[in-house]
DSSP file (Angstrom, degrees, kcal/mol; ACC not computed):
  #  RESIDUE AA STRUCTURE BP1 BP2  ACC     N-H-->O    O-->H-N    N-H-->O    O-->H-N    TCO  KAPPA ALPHA  PHI   PSI    X-CA   Y-CA   Z-CA
    1    1 A M              0   0    0      0, 0.0     2,-0.4     0, 0.0     0, 0.0   0.000 360.0 360.0 360.0 136.8    0.0    0.0    0.0
    2    2 A R        -     0   0    0     17,-0.2    17,-0.2    18,-0.1    15,-0.0  -0.943 360.0-150.2-124.6 147.8    1.2    3.5   -0.9
    3    3 A I  E     -A   18   0A   0     15,-3.3    15,-2.6    -2,-0.4     2,-0.3  -0.960  19.3-123.7-119.7 130.1   -0.1    6.8    0.4
    4    4 A P  E     +A   17   0A   0      0, 0.0     2,-0.3     0, 0.0    13,-0.3  -0.535  37.8 168.4 -74.2 135.9    0.1   10.0   -1.6
    5    5 A I  E     -A   16   0A   0     11,-3.0    11,-2.5    -2,-0.3     2,-0.5  -0.935  28.9-139.1-138.5 163.3    1.9   13.0    0.0
    6    6 A V  E     -A   15   0A   0     -2,-0.3    64,-3.7     9,-0.2     2,-0.4  -0.993  20.9-173.5-124.6 122.2    3.2   16.4   -1.0
    7    7 A L  E     -A   14   0A   0      7,-2.5     7,-2.9    -2,-0.5     2,-0.8  -0.934  17.9-149.4-114.3 138.8    6.5   17.5    0.4
    8    8 A K  E     +Ab  13  72A   0     63,-2.0    65,-3.3    -2,-0.4     2,-0.5  -0.915  26.2 179.2-104.5 106.8    8.0   20.9   -0.1
    9    9 A V  E >   -Ab  12  73A   0      3,-2.8     3,-1.9    -2,-0.8    65,-0.2  -0.940  66.1 -17.4-116.4 121.7   11.7   20.3   -0.1
   10   10 A N  T 3  S-     0   0    0     63,-2.9    -1,-0.2    -2,-0.5    64,-0.1   0.852 130.0 -51.1  52.5  38.4   14.2   23.1   -0.6
   11   11 A G  T 3  S+     0   0    0     62,-0.3     2,-0.4     1,-0.2    -1,-0.3   0.429 118.4 106.2  85.3  -0.3   11.3   25.3   -2.0
   12   12 A K  E <   -A    9   0A   0     -3,-1.9    -3,-2.8     2,-0.0     2,-0.3  -0.928  65.1-130.3-116.8 136.6   10.1   22.8   -4.5
   13   13 A E  E     -A    8   0A   0     -2,-0.4     2,-0.4    -5,-0.2    -5,-0.2  -0.657  20.6-169.1 -87.0 138.4    7.0   20.7   -4.2
   14   14 A Y  E     -A    7   0A   0     -7,-2.9    -7,-2.5    -2,-0.3     2,-0.6  -0.994  12.0-153.8-126.8 126.9    7.1   16.9   -4.8
   15   15 A C  E     +A    6   0A   0     -2,-0.4     2,-0.3    -9,-0.2    -9,-0.2  -0.904  33.3 163.9 -98.5 118.6    4.0   14.7   -5.2
   16   16 A L  E     -A    5   0A   0    -11,-2.5   -11,-3.0    -2,-0.6     2,-0.5  -0.864  38.8-135.1-132.4 161.2    5.0   11.2   -4.1
   17   17 A E  E     -A    4   0A   0     -2,-0.3     2,-0.3   -13,-0.3    -2,-0.0  -0.994  33.6-178.4-116.5 125.3    3.5    8.0   -3.0
   18   18 A V  E     -A    3   0A   0    -15,-2.6   -15,-3.3    -2,-0.5    -2,-0.0  -0.862  30.1-109.4-124.4 155.2    5.1    6.5    0.0
   19   19 A K    >   -     0   0    0     -2,-0.3     3,-1.7   -17,-0.2    47,-0.3  -0.501  37.1-113.3 -73.9 151.8    4.8    3.3    2.1
   20   20 A P  T 3  S+     0   0    0      0, 0.0    46,-0.2     0, 0.0    47,-0.1   0.792 117.2  42.0 -58.6 -27.7    3.3    3.9    5.6
   21   21 A N  T 3  S+     0   0    0     43,-0.1     2,-0.4    44,-0.1    -2,-0.0   0.251  83.6 124.8-103.9  12.5    6.6    2.9    7.2
   22   22 A E    <   -     0   0    0     -3,-1.7    43,-2.6     1,-0.1    44,-0.5  -0.588  56.0-134.4 -78.5 127.8    9.0    4.7    4.8
   23   23 A I  B  >  -E   64   0B   0     -2,-0.4     4,-1.7    41,-0.2     3,-0.4  -0.508  13.8-121.8 -84.7 151.7   11.3    7.1    6.6
   24   24 A L  H  > S+     0   0    0     39,-3.4     4,-2.8    36,-0.4     5,-0.2   0.866 109.5  62.1 -58.0 -40.1   12.0   10.6    5.4
   25   25 A L  H  > S+     0   0    0     35,-1.9     4,-2.6    38,-0.3     5,-0.3   0.918 105.4  46.1 -52.8 -47.9   15.7   10.0    5.1
   26   26 A N  H  >>S+     0   0    0     -3,-0.4     4,-2.5    34,-0.2     5,-0.9   0.869 111.2  52.0 -67.4 -36.3   15.1    7.3    2.4
   27   27 A V  I  X>S+     0   0    0     -4,-1.7     5,-2.0     3,-0.2     4,-1.1   0.941 113.0  45.2 -63.5 -45.9   12.7    9.5    0.5
   28   28 A L  I  <5S+     0   0    0     -4,-2.8     6,-2.9     3,-0.2    -2,-0.2   0.939 123.9  32.9 -63.0 -47.7   15.2   12.3    0.4
   29   29 A R  I  <5S+     0   0    0     -4,-2.6     4,-0.4     4,-0.2    -2,-0.2   0.948 129.5  29.8 -76.2 -50.5   18.1   10.2   -0.6
   30   30 A D  I  <5S+     0   0    0     -4,-2.5    -3,-0.2    -5,-0.3    -2,-0.1   0.825 130.9  29.0 -86.6 -33.1   16.6    7.4   -2.7
   31   31 A R  I  <<S+     0   0    0     -4,-1.1    -3,-0.2    -5,-0.9    -4,-0.1   0.836 132.4  29.8 -98.2 -38.1   13.6    9.1   -4.3
   32   32 A L  S   <S-     0   0    0     -5,-2.0    -3,-0.2    -6,-0.2    -4,-0.1   0.492  96.3-131.7-101.6  -4.5   14.7   12.8   -4.5
   33   33 A H        +     0   0    0     -4,-0.4     2,-1.1    -6,-0.3    -4,-0.2   0.810  54.7 146.6  59.4  35.2   18.4   12.1   -4.9
   34   34 A L    >   +     0   0    0     -6,-2.9     3,-0.9    -7,-0.2    -1,-0.2  -0.759  16.3 169.8 -98.4  84.5   19.4   14.6   -2.2
   35   35 A T  T 3   +     0   0    0     -2,-1.1    -1,-0.1     1,-0.2    -6,-0.1   0.368  52.8  89.6 -87.9   4.6   22.3   12.7   -0.9
   36   36 A G  T 3  S+     0   0    0      2,-0.1     2,-0.6    -3,-0.1    -1,-0.2   0.780  74.0  80.8 -68.0 -25.3   23.8   15.4    1.4
   37   37 A T  S <  S-     0   0    0     -3,-0.9     2,-0.3   -12,-0.1    12,-0.2  -0.737  80.0-153.2 -81.0 123.1   21.6   14.0    4.1
   38   38 A K        -     0   0    0     10,-2.2     2,-0.6    -2,-0.6    -2,-0.1  -0.676  16.8-127.8-105.2 151.4   23.5   10.9    5.4
   39   39 A Y        +     0   0    0     -2,-0.3    -2,-0.0     1,-0.1     0, 0.0  -0.868  44.6 150.1 -89.7 124.0   22.5    7.7    7.1
   40   40 A G        -     0   0    0     -2,-0.6    -1,-0.1    63,-0.0    63,-0.0   0.566  67.8  -9.8-116.2 -90.1   24.5    7.3   10.3
   41   41 A C  S    S-     0   0    0      1,-0.0    -2,-0.1     0, 0.0     0, 0.0   0.751  70.8-139.0 -92.3 -26.4   23.2    5.5   13.3
   42   42 A G  S    S+     0   0    0      1,-0.0    -3,-0.0     0, 0.0    17,-0.0   0.491  87.2  79.8  78.8   2.8   19.6    4.9   12.3
   43   43 A I  S    S-     0   0    0     19,-0.0    16,-0.0     0, 0.0    19,-0.0   0.192 107.8-104.1-126.9  16.0   18.4    5.7   15.9
   44   44 A G  S    S+     0   0    0      1,-0.1    15,-0.1    14,-0.0    18,-0.0   0.736  91.4 108.6  73.7  23.3   18.4    9.5   15.9
   45   45 A E  S    S+     0   0    0      1,-0.0    -1,-0.1    88,-0.0    14,-0.0   0.675  70.5  46.2-104.4 -21.0   21.6    9.8   18.0
   46   46 A C  S    S-     0   0    0     87,-0.1    88,-3.2    88,-0.0    -1,-0.0   0.732  84.7-135.4-104.1 -23.1   24.3   11.0   15.5
   47   47 A G    >   +     0   0    0     86,-0.3     3,-1.6    59,-0.0    -9,-0.1   0.425  67.3 121.7  85.7  -2.4   22.8   13.9   13.6
   48   48 A A  T 3  S+     0   0    0      1,-0.3   -10,-2.2    58,-0.1    58,-0.1   0.796  78.6  47.4 -64.3 -25.9   24.1   12.8   10.2
   49   49 A C  T 3  S+     0   0    0    -12,-0.2    11,-1.2    56,-0.1    -1,-0.3   0.271  83.2 142.7 -97.3  10.6   20.5   12.6    8.9
   50   50 A M  E <   +C   59   0A   0     -3,-1.6     2,-0.3     9,-0.2     9,-0.2  -0.255  17.9 163.6 -60.1 133.0   19.5   16.1   10.3
   51   51 A V  E     -C   58   0A   0      7,-1.9     7,-2.7     5,-0.1     2,-0.5  -0.883  39.8-106.0-134.9 169.5   17.2   18.2    8.1
   52   52 A L  E     -CD  57  74A   0     22,-2.5    22,-2.5    -2,-0.3     2,-0.6  -0.897  25.8-166.3-101.3 127.2   15.1   21.2    8.9
   53   53 A L  E >  S-CD  56  73A   0      3,-3.3     3,-1.8    -2,-0.5    20,-0.2  -0.948  83.2 -22.8-112.1 109.3   11.4   20.6    9.2
   54   54 A N  T 3  S-     0   0    0     18,-3.5    -1,-0.2    -2,-0.6    19,-0.1   0.878 130.9 -50.0  52.6  38.6    9.6   24.0    9.2
   55   55 A G  T 3  S+     0   0    0     17,-0.3    -1,-0.3     1,-0.2    61,-0.1   0.371 117.8 112.7  85.4  -3.7   12.9   25.4   10.4
   56   56 A R  E <  S-C   53   0A   0     -3,-1.8    -3,-3.3    58,-0.0     2,-0.3  -0.858  70.7-117.8-103.6 133.4   13.4   22.9   13.2
   57   57 A P  E     +C   52   0A   0      0, 0.0     2,-0.3     0, 0.0    -5,-0.2  -0.517  41.2 171.4 -71.0 132.6   16.2   20.3   13.2
   58   58 A I  E     -C   51   0A   0     -7,-2.7    -7,-1.9    -2,-0.3     2,-0.9  -0.963  40.5-111.4-137.1 155.5   14.9   16.8   13.1
   59   59 A A  E >   -C   50   0A   0     -2,-0.3     3,-1.6    -9,-0.2    -9,-0.2  -0.791  25.3-162.2 -84.8 108.9   16.5   13.3   12.7
   60   60 A S  G >  S+     0   0    0    -11,-1.2   -35,-1.9    -2,-0.9     3,-0.8   0.670  85.5  67.6 -70.9 -14.9   15.1   12.2    9.3
   61   61 A C  G 3  S+     0   0    0      1,-0.2    -1,-0.3   -37,-0.2   -38,-0.1   0.649 106.5  41.3 -75.4 -14.1   16.0    8.6   10.1
   62   62 A Q  G <  S+     0   0    0     -3,-1.6     2,-0.5     2,-0.1    -1,-0.2   0.176  99.1  92.6-114.7  14.2   13.4    8.6   12.8
   63   63 A T    <   -     0   0    0     -3,-0.8   -39,-3.4    -5,-0.1     2,-0.3  -0.942  69.9-134.8-119.4 121.8   10.7   10.5   10.9
   64   64 A L  B >   -E   23   0B   0     -2,-0.5     3,-0.7   -41,-0.2   -41,-0.2  -0.585   9.9-145.2 -73.9 130.8    8.0    8.9    8.8
   65   65 A A  G >  S+     0   0    0    -43,-2.6     3,-2.1    -2,-0.3     4,-0.2   0.874  96.1  63.6 -62.4 -38.7    7.6   10.5    5.4
   66   66 A V  G >  S+     0   0    0    -44,-0.5     3,-0.7   -47,-0.3    -1,-0.2   0.789  99.4  54.5 -59.9 -28.6    3.8   10.0    5.4
   67   67 A C  G <  S+     0   0    0     -3,-0.7    -1,-0.3     1,-0.2    -2,-0.2   0.501  99.0  64.2 -82.2  -4.0    3.5   12.2    8.5
   68   68 A Q  G X   +     0   0    0     -3,-2.1     3,-2.4    -4,-0.2    -1,-0.2   0.319  65.1 138.6-104.9   7.8    5.3   15.1    6.8
   69   69 A S  T <  S+     0   0    0     -3,-0.7   -62,-0.2     1,-0.3     3,-0.1  -0.306  76.6  15.2 -56.6 131.1    2.8   15.8    4.0
   70   70 A G  T 3  S+     0   0    0    -64,-3.7    -1,-0.3     1,-0.3     2,-0.2   0.381 101.1 123.2  86.1  -3.1    2.4   19.6    3.5
   71   71 A Q    <   -     0   0    0     -3,-2.4   -63,-2.0   -65,-0.3     2,-0.5  -0.505  63.1-119.2 -91.1 159.6    5.5   20.4    5.6
   72   72 A E  E     -b    8   0A   0     -2,-0.2   -18,-3.5   -65,-0.1     2,-0.4  -0.873  30.2-171.5-100.4 126.0    8.6   22.4    4.5
   73   73 A I  E     -bD   9  53A   0    -65,-3.3   -63,-2.9    -2,-0.5     2,-0.5  -0.948   7.3-164.2-119.5 135.0   11.9   20.5    4.6
   74   74 A T  E     - D   0  52A   0    -22,-2.5   -22,-2.5    -2,-0.4     2,-0.2  -0.983   8.1-175.5-119.4 127.3   15.3   22.0    4.1
   75   75 A T    >   -     0   0    0     -2,-0.5     3,-1.7   -24,-0.2     4,-0.3  -0.613  46.9 -93.7-107.4 174.2   18.3   19.8    3.3
   76   76 A I  G >> S+     0   0    0      1,-0.3     3,-1.4    -2,-0.2     4,-0.6   0.834 125.2  62.1 -58.2 -31.9   21.9   20.9    3.0
   77   77 A E  G 34 S+     0   0    0      1,-0.3    -1,-0.3     2,-0.2     3,-0.2   0.747  96.6  60.7 -65.9 -22.0   21.4   21.2   -0.8
   78   78 A G  G <4 S+     0   0    0     -3,-1.7    -1,-0.3     1,-0.2    -2,-0.2   0.530  89.7  69.8 -84.5  -5.9   18.7   23.9   -0.1
   79   79 A L  T <4 S+     0   0    0     -3,-1.4    -1,-0.2    -4,-0.3    -2,-0.2   0.898  79.6  80.5 -80.3 -40.3   21.1   26.3    1.6
   80   80 A A     <  -     0   0    0     -4,-0.6     2,-0.4    -3,-0.2     5,-0.2  -0.424  67.3-160.3 -67.0 140.3   23.2   27.4   -1.3
   81   81 A Q  B >   -F   84   0C   0      3,-2.3     3,-2.1     1,-0.1    -2,-0.0  -0.987  63.3 -10.0-128.3 132.6   21.4   30.1   -3.5
   82   82 A N  T 3  S-     0   0    0     -2,-0.4    -1,-0.1     1,-0.3     3,-0.1   0.853 129.6 -52.5  52.2  39.9   22.2   31.0   -7.1
   83   83 A G  T 3  S+     0   0    0      1,-0.2     2,-0.5    -3,-0.1    -1,-0.3   0.529 115.1 115.4  78.0   5.4   25.3   28.9   -7.1
   84   84 A K  B <   -F   81   0C   0     -3,-2.1    -3,-2.3    -5,-0.1    -1,-0.2  -0.918  66.7-119.5-112.6 133.3   26.7   30.5   -3.9
   85   85 A L        -     0   0    0     -2,-0.5    -5,-0.1    -5,-0.2    -1,-0.0  -0.288  33.5-103.3 -62.9 150.5   27.3   28.7   -0.7
   86   86 A H     >  -     0   0    0      1,-0.1     4,-2.5    73,-0.0     3,-0.4  -0.431  36.5-108.3 -65.8 149.1   25.4   29.9    2.4
   87   87 A P  H  > S+     0   0    0      0, 0.0     4,-2.4     0, 0.0     5,-0.1   0.827 121.4  53.8 -53.6 -32.7   27.7   31.8    4.8
   88   88 A L  H  > S+     0   0    0      2,-0.2     4,-2.1     1,-0.2     5,-0.2   0.912 108.0  49.2 -67.2 -41.1   27.6   28.9    7.2
   89   89 A Q  H  > S+     0   0    0     -3,-0.4     4,-1.6     2,-0.2    -1,-0.2   0.930 112.7  47.8 -62.7 -44.5   28.8   26.5    4.5
   90   90 A E  H  X S+     0   0    0     -4,-2.5     4,-3.1     1,-0.2     5,-0.2   0.915 110.1  52.6 -60.6 -43.4   31.6   28.9    3.5
   91   91 A A  H  X S+     0   0    0     -4,-2.4     4,-2.6    -5,-0.2     6,-0.3   0.873 104.8  55.0 -63.7 -37.6   32.6   29.3    7.2
   92   92 A F  H  <>S+     0   0    0     -4,-2.1     5,-2.4     2,-0.2     6,-0.6   0.895 113.6  42.3 -62.2 -38.9   32.9   25.6    7.6
   93   93 A V  H ><5S+     0   0    0     -4,-1.6     3,-1.3     3,-0.2    -2,-0.2   0.955 116.1  47.6 -69.7 -50.4   35.3   25.4    4.7
   94   94 A D  H 3<5S+     0   0    0     -4,-3.1    -2,-0.2     1,-0.3    -3,-0.2   0.825 114.3  46.0 -62.5 -33.8   37.2   28.5    5.7
   95   95 A E  T 3<5S-     0   0    0     -4,-2.6    -1,-0.3    -5,-0.2    -2,-0.2   0.360 111.4-115.0 -94.1   6.0   37.6   27.5    9.3
   96   96 A G  T < 5S+     0   0    0     -3,-1.3    -3,-0.2    -4,-0.2    46,-0.2   0.833  70.2 139.8  67.6  32.0   38.7   23.9    8.6
   97   97 A A      < +     0   0    0     -5,-2.4     2,-0.6    -6,-0.3    -4,-0.2   0.408  49.0  82.9 -87.8   2.8   35.5   22.5   10.2
   98   98 A V        +     0   0    0     -6,-0.6    -1,-0.0    -5,-0.2    -2,-0.0  -0.930  44.7 147.4-110.6 116.1   35.2   19.9    7.4
   99   99 A Q  S    S-     0   0    0     -2,-0.6    -1,-0.1     0, 0.0    -2,-0.1   0.552  84.9  -8.1-107.8 -97.6   37.2   16.7    7.8
  100  100 A C  S    S-     0   0    0      1,-0.1    -2,-0.1     4,-0.0     0, 0.0   0.793  88.9-139.1 -73.0 -25.4   35.6   13.6    6.4
  101  101 A G     >  +     0   0    0     -4,-0.1     4,-0.6     3,-0.0     3,-0.4   0.349  67.1 119.3  90.1  -6.1   32.4   15.6    5.9
  102  102 A Y  T  4 S+     0   0    0      1,-0.2     4,-0.3     2,-0.1   -64,-0.2   0.885  84.1  34.0 -63.9 -38.4   30.0   12.9    7.1
  103  103 A C  T  > S+     0   0    0      1,-0.2     4,-2.4     2,-0.1     3,-0.3   0.592  95.3  93.9 -88.2 -11.3   28.6   15.0    9.9
  104  104 A T  H  > S+     0   0    0     -3,-0.4     4,-2.8     1,-0.2     5,-0.2   0.857  80.6  49.8 -59.2 -45.6   28.9   18.4    8.2
  105  105 A S  H  X S+     0   0    0     -4,-0.6     4,-2.3   -69,-0.2    -1,-0.2   0.922 114.3  46.1 -62.7 -41.7   25.4   18.7    6.7
  106  106 A G  H  > S+     0   0    0     -4,-0.3     4,-2.3    -3,-0.3    -1,-0.2   0.899 112.7  50.4 -65.4 -40.5   23.8   17.9   10.0
  107  107 A M  H  X S+     0   0    0     -4,-2.4     4,-2.5     2,-0.2    -2,-0.2   0.938 112.0  47.4 -61.1 -47.4   26.1   20.3   11.9
  108  108 A I  H  X S+     0   0    0     -4,-2.8     4,-2.6     1,-0.2    -2,-0.2   0.905 112.6  48.4 -64.3 -42.0   25.4   23.1    9.4
  109  109 A L  H  X S+     0   0    0     -4,-2.3     4,-2.1    -5,-0.2    -1,-0.2   0.890 111.7  49.3 -68.0 -37.8   21.6   22.6    9.5
  110  110 A S  H  X S+     0   0    0     -4,-2.3     4,-1.9     2,-0.2    -2,-0.2   0.911 113.0  48.6 -63.7 -41.0   21.6   22.5   13.3
  111  111 A A  H  X S+     0   0    0     -4,-2.5     4,-2.9    -5,-0.2    -2,-0.2   0.898 108.7  53.1 -65.4 -40.5   23.6   25.7   13.4
  112  112 A K  H  X S+     0   0    0     -4,-2.6     4,-2.2     1,-0.2    -2,-0.2   0.917 107.2  51.5 -62.0 -43.0   21.3   27.4   10.9
  113  113 A A  H  X S+     0   0    0     -4,-2.1     4,-1.0     1,-0.2    -1,-0.2   0.913 112.4  47.3 -59.6 -42.2   18.3   26.6   13.0
  114  114 A L  H >X S+     0   0    0     -4,-1.9     4,-3.1     1,-0.2     3,-0.9   0.955 112.7  47.6 -62.1 -50.7   20.1   28.1   16.0
  115  115 A L  H 3< S+     0   0    0     -4,-2.9    -2,-0.2     1,-0.3    -1,-0.2   0.782 103.9  61.0 -67.5 -26.7   21.1   31.2   14.1
  116  116 A D  H 3< S+     0   0    0     -4,-2.2    -1,-0.3    -5,-0.2    -2,-0.2   0.833 118.1  30.7 -65.6 -30.7   17.6   31.7   12.7
  117  117 A K  H << S+     0   0    0     -4,-1.0    -2,-0.2    -3,-0.9    -1,-0.2   0.783 136.4  23.9 -93.2 -33.7   16.5   32.1   16.3
  118  118 A N     <  -     0   0    0     -4,-3.1    -1,-0.3    -5,-0.2    -2,-0.1  -0.848  61.7-173.3-139.7  95.8   19.6   33.6   17.9
  119  119 A P  S    S+     0   0    0      0, 0.0    36,-0.2     0, 0.0    -4,-0.1   0.604  85.3  39.5 -71.1 -10.3   21.9   35.4   15.5
  120  120 A D  S    S+     0   0    0     35,-0.0    28,-0.1    32,-0.0     2,-0.1  -0.496  81.1 176.4-136.9  67.2   24.7   36.0   18.1
  121  121 A P        -     0   0    0      0, 0.0     2,-0.1     0, 0.0    30,-0.0  -0.327  26.5-122.5 -76.7 154.2   24.9   32.8   20.2
  122  122 A T     >  -     0   0    0      1,-0.1     4,-2.2    -2,-0.1     5,-0.2  -0.359  33.7-102.0 -79.6 169.6   27.4   32.1   23.0
  123  123 A T  H  > S+     0   0    0      1,-0.2     4,-2.8     2,-0.2     5,-0.2   0.911 124.9  52.9 -59.3 -42.8   29.7   29.1   22.9
  124  124 A D  H  > S+     0   0    0      1,-0.2     4,-2.2     2,-0.2    -1,-0.2   0.900 108.3  49.7 -60.8 -41.0   27.4   27.3   25.3
  125  125 A E  H  > S+     0   0    0      2,-0.2     4,-2.1     1,-0.2    -1,-0.2   0.876 111.3  49.2 -66.6 -37.4   24.4   28.0   23.1
  126  126 A I  H  X S+     0   0    0     -4,-2.2     4,-1.9     2,-0.2    -2,-0.2   0.938 110.3  50.6 -65.0 -46.7   26.2   26.6   20.1
  127  127 A Q  H  < S+     0   0    0     -4,-2.8     4,-0.3     1,-0.2    -2,-0.2   0.896 111.5  48.5 -58.8 -40.8   27.3   23.5   22.0
  128  128 A E  H >< S+     0   0    0     -4,-2.2     3,-1.0     1,-0.2     4,-0.2   0.908 109.7  52.5 -64.7 -42.1   23.7   22.9   23.1
  129  129 A A  H 3< S+     0   0    0     -4,-2.1     3,-0.3     1,-0.2    -1,-0.2   0.814 116.8  37.7 -66.2 -31.0   22.4   23.4   19.6
  130  130 A I  T >< S+     0   0    0     -4,-1.9     3,-2.2     1,-0.2    -1,-0.2   0.272  81.3 108.4-104.5  12.0   24.8   20.8   18.1
  131  131 A R  T <  S+     0   0    0     -3,-1.0    -1,-0.2    -4,-0.3    -2,-0.1   0.748  77.3  56.3 -63.5 -21.6   24.8   18.3   21.0
  132  132 A G  T 3  S+     0   0    0     -3,-0.3     2,-0.5    -4,-0.2    -1,-0.3   0.313  94.0  83.1 -89.4   9.2   22.8   15.9   18.8
  133  133 A N    <   -     0   0    0     -3,-2.2     2,-0.4   -86,-0.1   -86,-0.3  -0.957  66.6-156.9-117.7 119.0   25.4   15.9   16.1
  134  134 A L        -     0   0    0    -88,-3.2     2,-0.4    -2,-0.5   -27,-0.1  -0.773   9.8-176.1 -98.8 138.7   28.4   13.7   16.5
  135  135 A C        -     0   0    0     -2,-0.4     4,-0.2     1,-0.1    -2,-0.0  -0.999  12.5-175.6-131.2 130.7   31.8   14.3   14.8
  136  136 A R  S    S+     0   0    0     -2,-0.4    -1,-0.1     2,-0.1    -2,-0.0   0.459  79.2  49.4-100.4  -2.1   34.7   11.8   15.1
  137  137 A C  S    S+     0   0    0      1,-0.0    -1,-0.1     3,-0.0   -39,-0.1   0.853 105.9  38.4-105.5 -42.0   37.2   13.9   13.3
  138  138 A T  S    S-     0   0    0    -41,-0.1     3,-0.4     1,-0.0     4,-0.4   0.687  80.9-129.2 -98.1 -18.9   37.5   17.5   14.4
  139  139 A G        -     0   0    0     -4,-0.2     2,-0.3     1,-0.2    -3,-0.1   0.584  53.3 -96.0  75.2   7.2   37.1   17.7   18.2
  140  140 A Y  S  > S+     0   0    0      1,-0.1     4,-2.7   -43,-0.1     5,-0.3   0.109 102.6 106.5  75.1 -20.2   34.4   20.4   17.7
  141  141 A A  H  > S+     0   0    0     -3,-0.4     4,-2.2    -2,-0.3     5,-0.1   0.932  85.6  41.3 -58.3 -47.4   36.7   23.4   18.2
  142  142 A N  H  > S+     0   0    0     -4,-0.4     4,-2.4     2,-0.2    -1,-0.2   0.813 112.6  55.9 -71.3 -28.5   36.8   24.3   14.5
  143  143 A I  H  > S+     0   0    0      2,-0.2     4,-2.2     1,-0.2    -2,-0.2   0.939 109.8  44.7 -66.5 -46.3   33.0   23.5   14.2
  144  144 A I  H  X S+     0   0    0     -4,-2.7     4,-2.3     1,-0.2    -2,-0.2   0.915 113.7  50.6 -63.6 -42.8   32.2   26.0   16.9
  145  145 A K  H  X S+     0   0    0     -4,-2.2     4,-2.6    -5,-0.3    -1,-0.2   0.911 109.8  50.8 -60.6 -42.4   34.6   28.5   15.4
  146  146 A A  H  X S+     0   0    0     -4,-2.4     4,-3.0     2,-0.2    -2,-0.2   0.885 108.8  50.7 -63.8 -39.4   32.9   28.1   12.0
  147  147 A I  H  X S+     0   0    0     -4,-2.2     4,-2.5     2,-0.2    -1,-0.2   0.908 111.4  48.0 -66.7 -40.4   29.5   28.6   13.5
  148  148 A K  H  X S+     0   0    0     -4,-2.3     4,-2.3     2,-0.2    -2,-0.2   0.917 113.8  47.5 -64.0 -42.4   30.6   31.8   15.2
  149  149 A T  H  X S+     0   0    0     -4,-2.6     4,-2.5     2,-0.2    -2,-0.2   0.927 112.8  48.5 -63.8 -45.4   32.2   33.0   11.9
  150  150 A G  H  X S+     0   0    0     -4,-3.0     4,-2.4     2,-0.2    -2,-0.2   0.901 110.4  51.8 -61.0 -41.5   29.1   32.1    9.9
  151  151 A A  H  X S+     0   0    0     -4,-2.5     4,-2.6     2,-0.2    -2,-0.2   0.929 110.6  48.0 -61.1 -46.0   26.9   33.9   12.5
  152  152 A R  H  X S+     0   0    0     -4,-2.3     4,-2.6     1,-0.2     6,-0.2   0.919 111.8  49.6 -60.8 -44.4   29.1   37.1   12.2
  153  153 A R  H  X>S+     0   0    0     -4,-2.5     5,-2.0     2,-0.2     4,-1.3   0.889 111.5  48.8 -63.0 -39.8   29.0   36.9    8.4
  154  154 A I  H  <5S+     0   0    0     -4,-2.4     3,-0.2     2,-0.2    -2,-0.2   0.939 112.9  47.1 -65.6 -46.3   25.2   36.6    8.4
  155  155 A R  H  <5S+     0   0    0     -4,-2.6    -2,-0.2     1,-0.2    -1,-0.2   0.904 119.4  40.0 -61.0 -41.3   24.8   39.5   10.8
  156  156 A E  H  <5S-     0   0    0     -4,-2.6    -1,-0.2    -5,-0.2    -2,-0.2   0.598 106.2-125.9 -85.0 -12.0   27.2   41.7    8.8
  157  157 A G  T  <5 +     0   0    0     -4,-1.3     2,-0.2     1,-0.2    -3,-0.2   0.819  66.5 130.7  69.2  30.5   25.9   40.5    5.4
  158  158 A T      < -     0   0    0     -5,-2.0     2,-0.3    -6,-0.2    -1,-0.2  -0.672  45.9-145.3-111.5 167.8   29.4   39.5    4.3
  159  159 A R              0   0    0     -2,-0.2   -73,-0.0    -3,-0.1    -9,-0.0  -0.769 360.0 360.0-123.4 170.8   30.9   36.5    2.8
  160  160 A G              0   0    0     -2,-0.3   -10,-0.0   -73,-0.0    -2,-0.0   0.469 360.0 360.0 -63.2 360.0   34.2   34.8    3.2
């Protein structure tokens, strides 16, 4: 059995038929070919599958697609505009916050959700916002620095 849904992903509407138990992560990766969202742990603990649902970070590996009909979803692919990286994406590159890259999309989306609510967060607020995102490569120092740099660039309207 398949159920018709409409998802608005990165500003574009998709009419799909999904199985009742199909997770959003698989729809994004396998059906819409948005592979920036990664499969990590499968239990919502690592943040590799993080997307924004109506501006809120969620673990797409724990989210049924059928329940998201009519919702707005942003993936890492949706941040760049007109061929230009989002200031957070640029800051991650500039500050060396990208190592293997597996956690990067989830980190950036969690940071974007934070900065949308709080454009000038403290280190503690950044740490709280990314606590659901695990990184085995960087030790987090460059990630926090990148989020601060991205926040400053967004506030100032500048790029790297």
